[in-house]
TORVO-496317 format. One record per residue (C-alpha): residue number from 1; residue in one letter; x, y, z. Coordinates in Angstrom, 3 decimals, padded with zeros to 6 digits. Example, Ala and Ser with C-alpha at 12.3 -4.5 7.8 and 13.67 -1.06 7.14 Angstrom:
<sites>
[site 1,'A',[012.300,-004.500,007.800]]
[site 2,'S',[013.670,-001.060,007.140]]
</sites>
This chain:
<sites>
[site 1,'M',[000.000,000.000,000.000]]
[site 2,'P',[002.681,002.565,000.773]]
[site 3,'R',[004.036,002.094,-002.746]]
[site 4,'L',[000.699,003.352,-004.165]]
[site 5,'W',[000.889,006.814,-002.515]]
[site 6,'P',[003.093,008.395,-005.223]]
[site 7,'V',[000.751,007.096,-007.903]]
[site 8,'I',[-002.305,008.426,-006.069]]
[site 9,'A',[-000.645,011.873,-005.645]]
[site 10,'I',[000.180,012.076,-009.341]]
[site 11,'L',[-003.384,011.107,-010.318]]
[site 12,'A',[-004.851,013.754,-007.941]]
[site 13,'A',[-002.656,016.477,-009.419]]
[site 14,'A',[-003.674,015.470,-012.931]]
[site 15,'I',[-007.400,015.621,-012.014]]
[site 16,'V',[-007.003,019.119,-010.500]]
[site 17,'L',[-005.167,020.325,-013.613]]
[site 18,'L',[-007.861,018.868,-015.872]]
[site 19,'V',[-010.644,020.593,-013.930]]
[site 20,'F',[-008.776,023.939,-014.097]]
[site 21,'V',[-008.243,023.697,-017.870]]
[site 22,'L',[-011.729,022.442,-018.811]]
[site 23,'G',[-013.663,024.355,-016.201]]
[site 24,'G',[-013.724,027.685,-018.165]]
[site 25,'D',[-013.695,031.207,-016.809]]
[site 26,'P',[-015.650,032.011,-013.652]]
[site 27,'V',[-019.013,033.654,-014.107]]
[site 28,'D',[-018.707,037.482,-014.263]]
[site 29,'D',[-021.566,038.939,-012.255]]
[site 30,'G',[-020.322,042.525,-012.527]]
[site 31,'S',[-019.054,042.707,-008.957]]
[site 32,'L',[-015.575,043.863,-007.863]]
[site 33,'P',[-013.076,041.846,-005.884]]
[site 34,'D',[-013.166,042.598,-002.163]]
[site 35,'G',[-011.275,045.741,-001.150]]
[site 36,'E',[-010.714,046.990,-004.725]]
[site 37,'E',[-012.244,049.985,-006.474]]
[site 38,'F',[-012.363,051.088,-010.124]]
[site 39,'L',[-010.049,048.768,-012.018]]
[site 40,'D',[-011.223,049.347,-015.594]]
[site 41,'D',[-014.306,050.274,-017.596]]
[site 42,'E',[-015.862,046.818,-017.034]]
[site 43,'H',[-015.628,047.175,-013.234]]
[site 44,'K',[-016.786,050.782,-012.724]]
[site 45,'N',[-019.311,051.084,-009.927]]
[site 46,'P',[-021.510,054.235,-010.194]]
[site 47,'E',[-022.054,054.440,-006.447]]
[site 48,'L',[-018.349,054.195,-005.631]]
[site 49,'M',[-017.504,056.735,-008.347]]
[site 50,'A',[-020.029,059.201,-006.955]]
[site 51,'A',[-018.673,058.766,-003.426]]
[site 52,'E',[-015.108,059.278,-004.644]]
[site 53,'A',[-016.094,062.457,-006.499]]
[site 54,'V',[-017.743,063.849,-003.342]]
[site 55,'R',[-014.655,063.017,-001.283]]
[site 56,'R',[-012.287,064.718,-003.722]]
[site 57,'K',[-014.467,067.841,-003.963]]
[site 58,'K',[-014.605,068.103,-000.182]]
[site 59,'A',[-010.794,067.810,000.061]]
[site 60,'A',[-010.313,070.473,-002.647]]
[site 61,'D',[-012.777,072.823,-000.903]]
[site 62,'E',[-010.994,072.395,002.427]]
[site 63,'K',[-007.611,073.107,000.799]]
[site 64,'A',[-008.964,076.239,-000.902]]
[site 65,'A',[-010.458,077.425,002.390]]
[site 66,'R',[-007.148,076.977,004.223]]
[site 67,'K',[-005.303,078.892,001.489]]
[site 68,'A',[-007.840,081.723,001.554]]
[site 69,'A',[-007.566,081.968,005.345]]
[site 70,'A',[-003.764,082.130,005.135]]
[site 71,'E',[-003.923,084.897,002.524]]
[site 72,'K',[-006.433,086.775,004.664]]
[site 73,'R',[-004.094,086.627,007.643]]
[site 74,'K',[-001.172,087.683,005.476]]
[site 75,'T',[-002.862,090.634,003.770]]
[site 76,'P',[-005.698,092.239,005.730]]
[site 77,'P',[-008.568,093.847,003.790]]
[site 78,'A',[-007.942,097.409,002.607]]
[site 79,'N',[-010.479,098.767,005.093]]
[site 80,'K',[-008.456,097.225,007.943]]
[site 81,'R',[-005.106,098.522,006.715]]
[site 82,'V',[-003.807,102.024,007.279]]
[site 83,'L',[-002.093,104.506,005.016]]
[site 84,'F',[001.651,104.504,005.375]]
[site 85,'L',[002.455,106.875,002.549]]
[site 86,'K',[001.003,108.173,-000.681]]
[site 87,'G',[002.316,110.486,-003.351]]
[site 88,'T',[004.002,110.782,-006.722]]
[site 89,'V',[007.445,110.032,-008.123]]
[site 90,'V',[008.609,112.549,-010.733]]
[site 91,'D',[011.679,113.395,-012.807]]
[site 92,'D',[013.612,116.093,-010.957]]
[site 93,'G',[014.579,117.833,-014.203]]
[site 94,'T',[011.326,117.761,-016.150]]
[site 95,'G',[008.698,117.211,-013.483]]
[site 96,'L',[007.210,114.378,-015.555]]
[site 97,'P',[005.916,111.295,-013.714]]
[site 98,'V',[008.140,108.233,-013.395]]
[site 99,'A',[006.121,105.063,-014.014]]
[site 100,'G',[007.312,101.702,-012.698]]
[site 101,'A',[009.464,103.141,-009.920]]
[site 102,'Q',[009.841,100.737,-006.997]]
[site 103,'L',[009.555,101.847,-003.368]]
[site 104,'E',[010.750,099.828,-000.384]]
[site 105,'V',[011.442,100.522,003.270]]
[site 106,'E',[014.090,099.730,005.855]]
[site 107,'Y',[014.189,100.476,009.544]]
[site 108,'A',[015.568,103.975,009.956]]
[site 109,'R',[019.115,104.568,011.122]]
[site 110,'P',[021.673,107.368,010.880]]
[site 111,'P',[023.222,108.737,008.819]]
[site 112,'C',[020.486,109.590,006.352]]
[site 113,'P',[020.351,110.002,003.349]]
[site 114,'R',[022.165,106.720,002.869]]
[site 115,'V',[022.315,103.655,000.652]]
[site 116,'P',[020.052,100.742,001.672]]
[site 117,'D',[021.539,098.190,004.035]]
[site 118,'R',[020.693,095.486,001.491]]
[site 119,'M',[022.971,097.197,-001.047]]
[site 120,'R',[025.653,097.804,001.572]]
[site 121,'L',[025.753,094.115,002.449]]
[site 122,'A',[025.846,093.169,-001.243]]
[site 123,'L',[028.895,095.412,-001.636]]
[site 124,'E',[030.716,094.104,001.424]]
[site 125,'D',[029.834,090.404,001.534]]
[site 126,'P',[026.913,088.900,-000.437]]
[site 127,'T',[026.781,085.885,001.899]]
[site 128,'R',[025.567,088.172,004.704]]
[site 129,'I',[022.371,089.123,002.842]]
[site 130,'R',[020.592,086.270,004.627]]
[site 131,'Y',[021.069,088.132,007.934]]
[site 132,'F',[019.347,091.253,006.615]]
[site 133,'V',[016.136,092.063,008.495]]
[site 134,'E',[013.574,094.122,006.616]]
[site 135,'P',[010.141,095.342,007.677]]
[site 136,'P',[007.346,093.045,006.498]]
[site 137,'F',[005.908,095.662,004.146]]
[site 138,'A',[005.171,094.726,000.553]]
[site 139,'R',[007.017,096.863,-001.974]]
[site 140,'V',[004.938,099.185,-004.113]]
[site 141,'V',[005.347,100.253,-007.737]]
[site 142,'T',[004.201,103.569,-009.200]]
[site 143,'A',[001.388,103.709,-011.751]]
[site 144,'Q',[001.600,105.274,-015.215]]
[site 145,'D',[000.995,108.728,-013.712]]
[site 146,'G',[003.791,108.146,-011.172]]
[site 147,'S',[001.394,107.851,-008.242]]
[site 148,'F',[001.398,105.314,-005.446]]
[site 149,'T',[-000.669,104.502,-002.353]]
[site 150,'W',[001.027,102.440,000.327]]
[site 151,'L',[-001.266,100.555,002.720]]
[site 152,'V',[000.160,098.431,005.498]]
[site 153,'D',[-001.026,096.238,008.341]]
[site 154,'P',[-000.771,098.369,011.517]]
[site 155,'G',[-000.308,095.278,013.657]]
[site 156,'R',[003.034,094.380,012.114]]
[site 157,'A',[006.611,095.647,012.327]]
[site 158,'H',[006.101,097.440,015.669]]
[site 159,'W',[004.084,099.992,013.744]]
[site 160,'K',[003.507,102.350,016.669]]
[site 161,'K',[007.185,102.651,017.631]]
[site 162,'A',[009.306,101.861,014.573]]
[site 163,'R',[010.766,104.506,012.273]]
[site 164,'F',[011.399,103.882,008.588]]
[site 165,'D',[013.464,105.172,005.655]]
[site 166,'V',[011.997,104.890,002.152]]
[site 167,'F',[014.110,104.088,-000.927]]
[site 168,'T',[012.957,104.689,-004.494]]
[site 169,'S',[014.632,103.117,-007.519]]
[site 170,'A',[013.974,103.352,-011.243]]
[site 171,'S',[016.043,102.523,-014.313]]
[site 172,'G',[018.067,105.519,-015.466]]
[site 173,'Y',[017.731,107.398,-012.165]]
[site 174,'V',[019.778,107.889,-009.004]]
[site 175,'L',[018.456,105.973,-006.012]]
[site 176,'G',[016.224,108.212,-003.895]]
[site 177,'C',[016.174,108.149,-000.095]]
[site 178,'L',[013.376,109.677,001.985]]
[site 179,'C',[014.325,109.842,005.658]]
[site 180,'E',[011.643,109.001,008.223]]
[site 181,'P',[008.580,110.351,006.391]]
[site 182,'T',[005.530,111.181,008.476]]
[site 183,'R',[003.114,108.275,008.376]]
[site 184,'G',[-000.052,108.903,006.451]]
[site 185,'S',[001.428,111.922,004.668]]
[site 186,'E',[001.471,112.739,000.966]]
[site 187,'V',[004.874,113.306,-000.620]]
[site 188,'T',[006.497,114.091,-003.944]]
[site 189,'I',[009.689,112.139,-004.577]]
[site 190,'R',[012.038,113.673,-007.142]]
[site 191,'L',[014.584,111.433,-008.839]]
[site 192,'K',[017.685,112.716,-010.586]]
[site 193,'R',[018.763,111.399,-013.985]]
[site 194,'A',[021.724,109.061,-013.665]]
[site 195,'L',[024.824,108.008,-015.554]]
[site 196,'K',[025.758,104.419,-016.416]]
[site 197,'L',[029.189,102.854,-016.205]]
[site 198,'K',[029.836,099.923,-018.546]]
[site 199,'A',[032.311,097.299,-017.367]]
[site 200,'L',[034.065,094.356,-018.995]]
[site 201,'V',[035.632,091.736,-016.719]]
[site 202,'T',[038.156,089.240,-018.128]]
[site 203,'D',[040.899,086.925,-016.963]]
[site 204,'R',[044.488,087.854,-017.671]]
[site 205,'H',[044.234,086.243,-021.121]]
[site 206,'G',[041.291,088.440,-022.126]]
[site 207,'R',[038.646,085.732,-021.775]]
[site 208,'P',[035.323,086.993,-020.331]]
[site 209,'V',[034.477,086.130,-016.730]]
[site 210,'E',[030.808,085.422,-016.116]]
[site 211,'G',[029.229,086.072,-012.713]]
[site 212,'A',[031.834,088.578,-011.527]]
[site 213,'R',[030.689,091.400,-009.257]]
[site 214,'V',[031.493,094.935,-010.357]]
[site 215,'I',[031.414,097.165,-007.290]]
[site 216,'V',[031.390,100.968,-007.415]]
[site 217,'K',[032.244,103.004,-004.309]]
[site 218,'P',[032.923,106.712,-003.724]]
[site 219,'G',[036.466,107.965,-004.261]]
[site 220,'E',[038.417,109.599,-001.431]]
[site 221,'E',[037.450,113.104,-002.589]]
[site 222,'T',[033.785,112.253,-003.200]]
[site 223,'E',[031.201,113.124,-000.567]]
[site 224,'G',[028.140,110.976,000.020]]
[site 225,'A',[027.374,107.452,-001.109]]
[site 226,'L',[024.120,108.079,-002.992]]
[site 227,'G',[024.875,108.353,-006.694]]
[site 228,'H',[028.398,107.016,-006.180]]
[site 229,'T',[027.625,103.438,-005.101]]
[site 230,'G',[026.426,100.436,-007.067]]
[site 231,'V',[026.919,096.764,-007.851]]
[site 232,'A',[026.195,094.567,-010.875]]
[site 233,'L',[026.940,091.028,-012.096]]
[site 234,'T',[028.602,090.268,-015.430]]
[site 235,'D',[026.825,088.195,-018.087]]
[site 236,'Q',[028.277,085.340,-020.155]]
[site 237,'H',[030.230,087.900,-022.179]]
[site 238,'G',[031.803,089.394,-019.044]]
[site 239,'R',[029.839,092.642,-019.427]]
[site 240,'C',[027.531,094.585,-017.132]]
[site 241,'E',[026.269,098.106,-016.460]]
[site 242,'V',[026.205,099.899,-013.119]]
[site 243,'D',[023.271,102.308,-013.148]]
[site 244,'G',[022.299,105.186,-010.866]]
[site 245,'L',[025.580,107.131,-010.832]]
[site 246,'L',[026.294,110.859,-010.599]]
[site 247,'P',[029.370,112.795,-011.783]]
[site 248,'G',[032.257,112.422,-009.360]]
[site 249,'D',[035.250,110.188,-008.729]]
[site 250,'V',[034.536,106.553,-007.893]]
[site 251,'M',[036.571,103.403,-007.378]]
[site 252,'V',[035.599,100.327,-009.413]]
[site 253,'T',[036.381,096.792,-008.226]]
[site 254,'G',[035.984,093.515,-010.100]]
[site 255,'D',[035.628,090.395,-007.956]]
[site 256,'H',[034.943,086.693,-008.526]]
[site 257,'P',[035.406,083.733,-006.128]]
[site 258,'E',[037.904,082.030,-008.463]]
[site 259,'Y',[040.124,085.098,-008.982]]
[site 260,'M',[041.814,087.828,-007.012]]
[site 261,'P',[039.899,091.116,-006.885]]
[site 262,'I',[041.270,094.120,-008.725]]
[site 263,'T',[040.395,097.822,-008.358]]
[site 264,'D',[040.600,100.661,-010.874]]
[site 265,'G',[040.215,104.366,-010.238]]
[site 266,'P',[039.543,106.972,-009.321]]
[site 267,'L',[037.487,107.608,-012.449]]
[site 268,'D',[034.500,109.823,-013.220]]
[site 269,'P',[031.555,108.163,-015.018]]
[site 270,'A',[030.716,111.530,-016.542]]
[site 271,'S',[033.915,111.401,-018.633]]
[site 272,'Q',[034.845,107.704,-018.621]]
[site 273,'K',[031.870,105.486,-019.381]]
[site 274,'D',[033.742,102.202,-019.918]]
[site 275,'V',[036.174,100.246,-017.787]]
[site 276,'T',[037.957,096.911,-018.326]]
[site 277,'L',[039.092,094.821,-015.367]]
[site 278,'A',[041.485,091.863,-015.861]]
[site 279,'L',[041.351,089.575,-012.828]]
[site 280,'P',[044.559,087.819,-011.698]]
[site 281,'P',[044.342,084.055,-011.002]]
[site 282,'A',[043.954,082.844,-007.427]]
[site 283,'M',[044.821,079.672,-005.550]]
[site 284,'R',[041.936,078.797,-003.234]]
[site 285,'F',[042.708,076.905,-000.014]]
[site 286,'S',[039.908,075.368,002.085]]
[site 287,'F',[040.847,074.029,005.510]]
[site 288,'Q',[039.620,071.116,007.596]]
[site 289,'I',[041.081,071.694,011.046]]
[site 290,'R',[041.215,069.061,013.789]]
[site 291,'S',[042.543,069.048,017.332]]
[site 292,'D',[044.703,066.135,018.448]]
[site 293,'D',[042.868,065.809,021.806]]
[site 294,'T',[039.241,066.510,020.679]]
[site 295,'S',[039.249,069.880,022.455]]
[site 296,'A',[037.448,072.841,020.881]]
[site 297,'I',[039.224,074.944,018.279]]
[site 298,'K',[038.812,078.650,019.017]]
[site 299,'N',[039.749,081.759,017.016]]
[site 300,'P',[041.754,080.093,014.224]]
[site 301,'T',[043.860,082.481,012.135]]
[site 302,'L',[045.797,082.013,008.919]]
[site 303,'R',[048.927,083.883,007.955]]
[site 304,'W',[050.248,083.358,004.447]]
[site 305,'S',[053.188,084.819,002.562]]
[site 306,'T',[054.518,084.410,-000.958]]
[site 307,'D',[057.923,084.860,-002.566]]
[site 308,'G',[058.801,087.894,-004.603]]
[site 309,'K',[059.921,091.470,-004.243]]
[site 310,'P',[058.066,092.717,-002.364]]
[site 311,'P',[056.501,089.524,-000.996]]
[site 312,'H',[052.757,089.317,-000.576]]
[site 313,'E',[051.402,088.404,002.839]]
[site 314,'D',[048.205,088.567,004.834]]
[site 315,'L',[046.798,087.630,008.237]]
[site 316,'Q',[043.121,086.851,008.608]]
[site 317,'L',[040.688,085.311,011.037]]
[site 318,'L',[039.252,082.112,009.611]]
[site 319,'P',[035.456,081.896,009.825]]
[site 320,'V',[034.763,078.227,010.554]]
[site 321,'K',[031.874,075.906,011.307]]
[site 322,'A',[031.653,072.437,012.823]]
[site 323,'S',[032.239,069.633,010.345]]
[site 324,'G',[029.491,067.478,011.832]]
[site 325,'P',[025.751,068.054,012.264]]
[site 326,'P',[024.362,071.113,014.136]]
[site 327,'G',[025.507,071.089,017.736]]
[site 328,'A',[028.593,069.006,017.004]]
[site 329,'P',[031.717,069.924,019.048]]
[site 330,'L',[034.219,072.314,017.506]]
[site 331,'S',[037.051,069.794,017.719]]
[site 332,'E',[036.820,069.474,013.919]]
[site 333,'V',[035.925,072.519,011.841]]
[site 334,'T',[035.949,073.590,008.202]]
[site 335,'S',[036.626,076.996,006.697]]
[site 336,'G',[035.610,078.799,003.563]]
[site 337,'A',[038.078,079.276,000.734]]
[site 338,'V',[041.058,081.577,001.236]]
[site 339,'R',[042.325,083.183,-001.972]]
[site 340,'I',[046.058,083.681,-002.545]]
[site 341,'P',[047.528,085.386,-005.639]]
[site 342,'C',[049.457,083.071,-007.963]]
[site 343,'D',[052.068,085.490,-009.289]]
[site 344,'H',[054.766,085.020,-006.647]]
[site 345,'G',[056.150,081.471,-006.799]]
[site 346,'N',[055.768,079.617,-003.494]]
[site 347,'V',[053.375,080.110,-000.590]]
[site 348,'R',[053.987,079.521,003.116]]
[site 349,'L',[051.071,078.925,005.461]]
[site 350,'E',[050.852,079.312,009.236]]
[site 351,'L',[047.677,078.279,011.063]]
[site 352,'K',[047.089,079.156,014.724]]
[site 353,'A',[044.307,078.696,017.289]]
[site 354,'D',[043.986,079.478,020.987]]
[site 355,'G',[045.975,077.009,023.101]]
[site 356,'F',[047.587,075.134,020.191]]
[site 357,'E',[051.032,075.113,018.637]]
[site 358,'P',[051.294,076.840,015.209]]
[site 359,'W',[050.754,074.527,012.242]]
[site 360,'R',[053.329,075.199,009.502]]
[site 361,'P',[053.413,072.878,006.480]]
[site 362,'A',[056.231,072.962,003.969]]
[site 363,'A',[056.167,075.728,001.353]]
[site 364,'E',[054.471,074.715,-001.872]]
[site 365,'P',[054.516,076.164,-005.392]]
[site 366,'L',[051.544,078.172,-006.634]]
[site 367,'P',[050.132,077.156,-010.048]]
[site 368,'S',[050.339,080.025,-012.517]]
[site 369,'E',[046.708,079.605,-013.617]]
[site 370,'G',[045.282,079.214,-010.117]]
[site 371,'G',[043.281,076.311,-008.720]]
[site 372,'E',[041.890,074.956,-005.486]]
[site 373,'K',[043.056,072.637,-002.746]]
[site 374,'D',[041.565,071.093,000.393]]
[site 375,'V',[043.999,071.058,003.315]]
[site 376,'I',[043.746,068.955,006.479]]
[site 377,'A',[045.483,070.522,009.479]]
[site 378,'V',[045.872,068.728,012.822]]
[site 379,'L',[046.615,071.122,015.699]]
[site 380,'V',[048.704,069.895,018.614]]
[site 381,'R',[048.768,071.365,022.108]]
</sites>
């Protein structure tokens, strides 16, 4: 009998297979498998489709209501806002209206008139723009007749105590600055026609440098920053225009992260309307600094010097951040790139930090066309 079990198993499998093949398709009664919804046109259920449509409409209505409520909180109705300023922007020479002029505010500070803090930071260090704090007032733009009406939410920006300066900009005009205007007043802002300075930025071989900053600042004999300050970025052809200038001596600087900055001037945009700046190559060193005993690294400085007559040298505080996640100890830090000119042969580096011995690697040659290098420095107590 035991010998018959394999035969019986084979016969049972054959019978099951025969029933499956000859049994045909199951009867389709129009129902859906359990737990499944609209699979195809043959399985569409009108009741389920209607319920799904209602659900989706309800979700869309709720989303629209939340968005409308957020916009309402962000911008109160006009009848609940108050007048900050109204008036007209006109050409100082002709008295004609200036359409499309843009007005914005900053918290007031001396001296005034002045250039906006946003522009000042862009001139000094563009990476610091993220720290700029501006009042939460929407900018306004003048109409075709040069008029504007500025309504703001009185509950924001410490409205009752804060003081504001207003800046007005328009293409072809000098930036206007209105110091602490009386709230709710009507003013006429007069803009002076401006000069433009065209700049071309290249490398030392005459190839255009895209994305370079061209910075204009007042010369030593020039009084006041308004009309003598500006910044622009070069296009793919290395060209840009600095608008909003007045006659008077200015200094013009070309700068790019991969090159050394270079300054030309003094020059007067009233008589010299074009300037070419050829940027020297730079070697860019980035540092990863570690302590040998896992103690914190404080106040790291870098002194570098190059060969030549006279030699170039500089001493600077290294801004660093922890290499690990936020809150990680400062026993391992990284620095931004330090630029060193490549026209003087070799460079010698000296890295110091509070409580550590100076780190002095061997002198190394500077590539004539510049480049970049990551340096690991281990500080020893």
